[in-house]
N, C-alpha and C positions, 0 to 999 in steps of 0.2 A: 222268448225273453226279449224285453227292450234292450237295445244295445247301451253300453256305457259311452260317454263322450270324453276323449282325451284332447286336452288343449295343450298344444306343444309350441315351443319357441325356439328351438335349436335349428340353426341354419345349416350346420354341417350334416350331410346326409348319413354318415356312419353313426354319429351320436344320435340323431333323430331316429333312425330306423332301429338302432339298438334299444333305445328306450321304448319304442312302440312294442317291439318284439318282447321285451321283458315284461311289460304289462299284460301282454297276451299270454305268455307263458306262465307266469305266477298267479294270474287270475284264472287260469284254465279257460281261456275265453277263445272261440273261434274267431277268425279274422272279421266275420260279419257282425260280431257282438262288441266290437270296439271301433268306434268312428273317431277318426283322428282329423283335427283341424290344425293346420300349421299356420299359426297366427303371425309368425315372422314373414311368411310369404305373401300375405294379403289380408285385407280387412276381415274382421270377424262376420260370418254370414248371419242372417236372421235365424234365430234358433228358438224352437218350441221345446222348452226344457221338459214338458211332459212326455216328449218322445223318448227320453232316456231314463235308465235306471238310476244313473248317478254321473257325477262329473269328476274326472281326474285331471290334475295339472302336473306336468312334469317338471324337471329342473330347467334351468335357464342360464344363458350367459348374462342376462340382465340383472342388475343390482337396484333394488328400489330406493336404497339410501344414496344413490349417486346424485350429486347436485343436478338440477334440472338443466342447466346450460351445457352439462357433459353428456346428456342423454341424446341419442340419435332420434330422428323423426319416427323410426320404426318403434323404438322402445316407448316413446311417448304415446303412440297410437295404441300399442298393445296395452300399456298400462291404464289408458282411458277406457278401452273396451273391456277389460277384465274387471275393472272397477264398477262399470255399469252392469255387467253380467252378475257380479257379486251382489249388487243390490237386490236382485231378483232371487238369487240363490239363497241368500242369507234370510231374506224375509220369508221365504217358504220353507226353510230349513231342509233344502234339498241335498241329498247326500253328496258330499264333496270331500275328496282326498287330494291334497297339495303336497307333492314331494319336494322338499327343498324350497322351490320357489313358491310353494304354498305359504311359507312363512312371510315372504315378502308381499304377497298378494292378499290372502286372507288376513294375515296379521295386520298388515298396514291398513286394510279396509276397515278393520275393527278396532282401530285405535292403538295397536301395539307400538312401541318404540323399536325402530329397526335401525341398527348402526354396525359399525365395524369392530367394536369391542371384542366380541365373542366369535369371530371368524376362526375356522379350523382348517388346516392343511389337508390336502387329499390323503386319505388313508382310513384305517379302522379306528374306532373308538368304542369304548364300553358305555352303553346306555343303560340307565337305571330307571325303572318305572316308579312312579309315585304311588301313594295308596290309591288314588283315583284311577291311575293307569292299570294297576293290578286288577281292578274290577270293570274296566272298560270292555265292552264286547269286541271292539276292534283289535284289541291286544290279547284276546283269548288264545291260550296255547303257548304264549311267549313266557320265558322265565323272568324273574325280576330283574336279572341283569343279562344282557346280551351284546354281542359285537355287531356293529353296523358300519357301513362306509359313509364317510362325509367328505366334503370339500367345498367350502363356501367362504366368501369374503365378508359377508354380513350375517347378522343373526338378530334374534329378538333380545332386547336388553330389559324390556318391561312389558308384561302382558297386561291387557285391560282387566278390570275387576270381574267382568262377566265371563272371561275365559277360564277354562279348567286346564291346568298343567298336568300332563300324563307322563312325561319322560324328561330326564336330564342327563347331562354328562359332566364330567370333571371341568371341561374347557368351555362348555356351553350350556347354560342353565335351563334353556328352553329348546328341548329336542322334539317335543311333541305336545300339541294342545288341542283342545276341543272347544268349539263354539256351539251353544245350544245342544242339541241332541245328536246331529248328524254331519257337523261340519268339522273336518280334521285337517291339520297340517303338521307334517314332519320337517325337521331340519336335516336329519339324515335321509339316506336314499333307500326305501325299502324295495326299489325295483333294481338294485345293483348286487350282483354277485362278482366274483373275481374277474371273470371274463368281461363283464360290463364294464367294471372299473378300468381295466387295462385299456379298453377302447377309449374311454373318456380321457385317461392319462395322455394317450397318443394325440388325440384330437385337441386337447387344451394344454399342450405341453408349453405353449408360448403365451398363454392367457394370464400369467401372473399368479397361478396358484402355488407354484414352487419354482426354484431357480433351475434354469435349464441343466446345470451341472448335477442336479439331484435326480435326474430322470431315472436312472437305474436303481437308485436307492428307493424312489417311490414306487417303482414296479415290483421291487423285491418285497417291500412291506405289504403290498397288496397280495402278492402270491403266498405269503407266509400265514394268511389268516383264512379260516374257514367260516365265512359269513353267509349263512344260509337261513337264519331265523327270521330277520325283518320282512322277507317276502311273505311271511304268514299274514301280514297286515293287508296286503293286497288280496289274498285269497278270502280273508275275513270280510273284506269291504264287499267284494263281489257276492259272496255267499249271503251276506246280510241284506243287500240292497237289490239283488237281481229281482225284477218283476216283470210280469206279463202284460 
């Protein structure tokens, strides 16, 4: 099988490794079937996309909607490199799944409006599938409503007309969408279970996702939920697109 490609941007080792291991586990992938590129660590290398079964993008501390003057040199480089790569991915409809930062990358690339209006605090939310989502192969096996973990400062406020809305939540109208046939982005984190979220809470406790005084409350809310259905999306993605 040709490996999948994971494009990562997390500088913290615990969060970066936890994300990589989650995609391996939920995709039932051996380590040599998921190639990770740490974009925050250096420039994107030359890639022949035909070498890969599909492309995954993890979450990120970067916010696409931040004013340009507030973005670091690393963030500006990463955004430019991802945008150029998406030119190729979208043109060829190469299988793509972006988790959380997928909205800020694929969404922005395709003309979605990204802003701060529908940010959600770290924790569980109920996600509801649209009629299109109920019939999308990447969501096969999921119920019409399920719990998922979120934690984002920005979100999509308006999708382009050619995008297909697949899922929403009460606090964020665009939780998942599709472009063409094979390009997907989620606002929620399909790679996160309770243990994974607890790691993220500790890593990003001072990143402005919640007030420091709420740390134990946020941890308790995470432990109280049994969030195990969104990972089916990763399994479906690997099963659908794995090729030799």
